[in-house]
C-alpha positions as CSV (number, residue, x, y, z in Angstrom):
1,M,139.9,74.6,86.7
2,D,140.0,75.9,90.3
3,F,141.6,79.4,89.7
4,T,142.0,79.8,93.4
5,R,144.8,77.2,93.2
6,V,146.5,78.8,90.3
7,L,146.3,82.6,90.8
8,P,147.2,84.6,93.8
9,E,144.2,86.0,95.8
10,E,145.2,89.6,94.9
11,C,145.0,88.7,91.2
12,L,141.6,87.1,91.6
13,C,140.3,90.2,93.5
14,L,141.5,92.5,90.8
15,I,139.9,90.4,88.0
16,I,136.5,90.0,89.8
17,S,136.5,93.7,90.7
18,L,136.8,94.7,87.1
19,T,133.5,92.8,86.3
20,S,130.0,93.8,87.3
21,P,128.3,93.3,90.7
22,R,126.2,90.6,89.1
23,D,129.3,88.8,87.9
24,A,130.9,89.1,91.3
25,C,127.8,87.4,92.9
26,R,128.0,84.6,90.3
27,S,131.7,84.1,91.0
28,A,130.9,83.6,94.6
29,L,128.9,80.4,93.7
30,V,131.9,78.7,92.0
31,S,133.5,77.3,95.2
32,P,133.9,78.2,98.9
33,A,137.4,79.5,98.1
34,M,136.1,81.7,95.3
35,R,133.3,83.0,97.5
36,S,135.8,84.2,100.0
37,V,137.5,86.3,97.3
38,A,134.3,87.4,95.5
39,D,132.7,88.6,98.7
40,S,135.8,90.5,99.9
41,D,135.9,94.2,100.7
42,A,138.7,94.5,98.1
43,V,136.2,93.5,95.3
44,W,133.1,95.3,96.5
45,E,134.8,98.6,97.3
46,R,135.5,99.1,93.6
47,S,131.8,98.8,92.9
48,L,131.0,101.6,95.3
49,P,131.3,105.3,94.2
50,C,134.6,106.8,94.9
51,D,132.9,109.4,97.1
52,Y,130.6,107.0,99.0
53,K,132.1,107.9,102.4
54,E,131.3,111.6,101.8
55,I,127.8,110.8,100.6
56,I,127.1,108.6,103.7
57,S,128.6,111.2,106.0
58,G,126.0,113.7,104.8
59,S,123.0,111.4,105.4
60,S,120.3,111.5,108.0
61,S,121.2,107.9,109.0
62,S,123.9,106.8,111.3
63,S,127.0,107.1,109.1
64,S,129.3,105.1,111.4
65,S,127.0,102.1,111.4
66,L,126.8,102.1,107.6
67,L,130.5,102.5,107.1
68,S,131.2,99.7,109.5
69,L,129.4,97.2,107.2
70,P,131.2,94.8,105.0
71,K,131.5,96.4,101.5
72,K,129.2,93.9,99.9
73,D,126.5,94.4,102.5
74,L,126.9,98.2,102.2
75,Y,126.5,97.9,98.4
76,F,123.2,96.1,98.7
77,R,122.0,98.3,101.5
78,L,122.5,101.4,99.3
79,S,120.9,99.5,96.4
80,L,117.8,98.5,98.2
81,H,117.2,101.3,100.7
82,P,117.3,105.0,99.7
83,L,119.6,107.1,101.8
84,L,118.2,110.4,102.9
85,L,120.4,113.5,102.4
86,E,120.3,117.2,103.1
87,N,117.9,117.1,106.0
88,G,115.7,114.5,104.3
89,S,115.0,116.6,101.2
90,K,117.0,114.4,98.8
91,S,117.7,110.7,98.5
92,F,120.6,108.7,97.2
93,Q,120.6,105.1,95.9
94,L,122.8,102.8,93.9
95,E,121.4,101.1,90.8
96,K,121.8,97.4,91.8
97,E,123.0,96.0,88.5
98,T,125.8,98.6,87.8
99,G,126.4,100.6,90.9
100,K,125.6,103.9,89.1
101,K,124.3,106.7,91.2
102,C,120.6,107.5,91.4
103,Y,119.2,110.7,93.1
104,M,115.7,111.8,93.9
105,L,114.9,115.5,94.7
106,G,112.1,115.4,97.1
107,A,109.3,117.9,96.8
108,R,110.9,120.2,99.4
109,A,114.1,120.3,97.2
110,L,112.1,121.6,94.2
111,S,111.1,125.1,93.3
112,I,107.3,125.2,93.1
113,I,105.6,128.4,92.3
114,W,103.4,129.5,95.2
115,E,104.6,126.6,97.3
116,D,104.4,128.7,100.5
117,E,100.9,129.8,99.9
118,P,98.6,127.2,101.7
119,E,95.6,128.1,99.6
120,Y,97.6,126.9,96.5
121,W,99.8,124.1,97.8
122,G,99.7,121.9,100.9
123,W,102.5,119.9,102.6
124,T,101.5,116.6,104.0
125,S,103.0,113.3,105.2
126,I,101.9,110.0,103.7
127,P,103.3,106.5,104.6
128,E,104.2,105.4,101.0
129,S,106.7,108.3,100.6
130,R,110.4,108.0,101.5
131,F,110.3,111.7,102.4
132,S,108.7,113.3,105.5
133,E,106.6,115.7,103.3
134,V,105.1,115.7,99.8
135,A,103.5,118.5,97.9
136,K,99.7,118.5,97.3
137,L,98.2,120.8,94.8
138,E,95.2,122.5,96.3
139,I,94.4,124.8,93.4
140,V,96.4,126.8,90.9
141,W,95.8,128.2,87.4
142,W,99.6,128.5,86.7
143,L,101.5,125.3,87.3
144,E,105.3,125.4,87.4
145,V,107.8,123.0,89.1
146,K,111.6,123.0,88.7
147,G,114.3,120.8,90.1
148,K,118.1,121.3,89.8
149,I,121.0,119.0,90.5
150,K,124.8,119.4,89.9
151,T,126.2,117.0,87.2
152,R,129.4,116.4,89.2
153,I,127.5,114.4,91.8
154,L,126.2,112.0,89.2
155,S,128.0,109.0,87.6
156,S,130.2,110.1,84.7
157,R,129.9,108.6,81.2
158,T,126.3,107.7,81.9
159,S,123.0,108.3,80.1
160,Y,120.5,109.6,82.6
161,A,116.8,110.1,82.5
162,A,114.7,112.3,84.8
163,Y,111.3,111.1,86.1
164,L,108.5,113.0,87.7
165,V,107.2,110.9,90.6
166,F,103.5,111.7,91.3
167,K,100.0,110.5,92.1
168,F,96.6,112.1,92.3
169,D,94.4,112.6,95.3
170,D,92.1,109.6,95.7
171,E,89.1,111.8,96.4
172,Y,89.4,114.7,94.1
173,R,91.4,115.9,91.0
174,Y,90.6,118.5,88.4
175,G,92.2,120.0,85.3
176,F,94.4,117.1,84.3
177,R,92.1,114.6,82.6
178,N,93.2,114.4,78.9
179,R,94.9,117.8,79.2
180,S,98.6,117.8,78.6
181,V,101.4,119.3,80.7
182,S,104.9,120.1,79.4
183,L,108.1,118.4,80.6
184,C,111.7,119.3,79.8
185,V,115.3,118.6,80.9
186,N,118.0,121.1,80.2
187,V,121.7,120.8,80.8
188,Q,123.6,124.0,81.5
189,G,125.8,125.0,78.6
190,G,124.2,122.4,76.2
191,A,121.4,122.6,73.7
192,S,117.9,123.0,75.1
193,G,116.2,119.7,75.8
194,E,113.2,118.4,74.0
195,V,109.8,119.6,75.3
196,R,107.5,116.7,75.9
197,D,103.7,117.3,76.1
198,V,102.3,114.4,78.1
199,L,99.1,113.3,79.8
200,L,99.4,112.7,83.5
201,D,95.7,111.7,83.8
202,P,94.4,110.1,80.5
203,S,91.0,108.6,80.2
204,E,90.6,104.9,79.9
205,N,90.5,104.9,76.1
206,M,93.7,107.0,75.9
207,P,97.3,105.6,75.9
208,R,98.9,105.7,79.3
209,Q,102.2,107.4,79.3
210,A,103.0,107.2,83.0
211,R,103.8,103.9,84.6
212,E,103.4,102.4,88.1
213,R,106.5,102.3,90.2
214,G,105.2,99.5,92.4
215,N,105.3,101.6,95.6
216,G,102.0,103.5,95.3
217,W,103.5,106.2,93.0
218,M,103.4,106.8,89.2
219,E,106.4,108.1,87.2
220,I,106.7,109.7,83.8
221,E,109.9,110.5,81.9
222,M,110.7,114.2,81.7
223,G,113.8,113.9,79.4
224,E,117.2,112.4,79.2
225,F,120.8,113.6,79.0
226,W,124.4,112.3,78.7
227,N,126.7,113.0,81.7
228,E,130.2,112.8,80.2
229,C,132.8,113.8,82.9
230,G,130.5,115.2,85.6
231,D,131.9,118.8,85.2
232,D,130.5,121.5,87.4
233,G,127.3,122.0,85.4
234,T,123.7,121.9,86.3
235,V,120.7,119.8,85.1
236,E,117.3,121.5,85.3
237,C,114.1,119.5,85.1
238,I,110.9,121.4,84.5
239,L,107.1,120.7,84.7
240,W,104.7,123.4,83.6
241,E,101.2,124.1,82.4
242,V,100.3,127.7,82.2
243,N,96.9,127.8,80.5
244,T,95.0,129.9,83.0
245,A,91.6,129.2,81.4
246,Y,91.0,126.4,83.8
247,R,92.2,125.5,87.3
248,K,94.2,122.5,88.4
249,E,93.8,120.5,91.6
250,G,94.7,117.2,93.3
251,L,98.2,116.5,91.9
252,I,100.6,115.1,94.6
253,I,104.3,115.3,93.9
254,E,106.9,113.2,95.7
255,G,109.8,114.4,93.7
256,I,112.0,114.1,90.6
257,E,114.2,111.1,90.2
258,L,117.4,111.0,88.1
259,R,118.7,107.5,87.3
260,P,120.6,105.7,84.6
261,K,118.5,105.5,81.4
262,D,116.3,102.4,81.1
263,I,116.9,101.2,84.6
264,G,113.8,100.4,86.6
265,S,113.1,101.7,90.1
């Protein structure tokens, strides 16, 4: 049955907008008339976050050119290309399948102990990073990195996971081979998160806990949390290793990414 002949366009728009972005794309394949409805701004605006205009206005990109795009094009632009925010220290992206919000805190948005001491940490640009600078560990004995984000800017009623995005210097690394670091995610006002002791640099005969992201970086899960209503709380993600008996060198940190649980990058 050709529903475009039976139902008013407004009804079809409403029905399709209540499905998923994937289903909207499938609906567009039914017929030319259905494509016109399924690709309409009325359908795709409902897949965008309610505050998308505010988010785009705070970006480093040209907000006017983005906001002038058809809503379907804008949805996929935000799904496929991270949008830099806050002077390029944070990025925003949509999860393509669901339209849920994903954020990455770049290294400059993190609190890294001794980050301003060049003998301990260096700041460098590398082409495979979305950010203008990443943090390179020169040498420390006490490693501690923290990232914070407000829950109200995340998607509500969503299970999130936080991921440390990192790599090692190609020429030199020290202090991480088969030595664990601790990771934890805490939500303000909630129970303390589980502490995870993980290997960032296991030997070949050890299980690999981190995974390739496909863009030159590795990621490892730091923890997860449920964001109910996006109240004005804070999520804190922590990496630490404070055994001062040995030094640590060669870790490169791009940032900490928060995205819906079990969704790939």
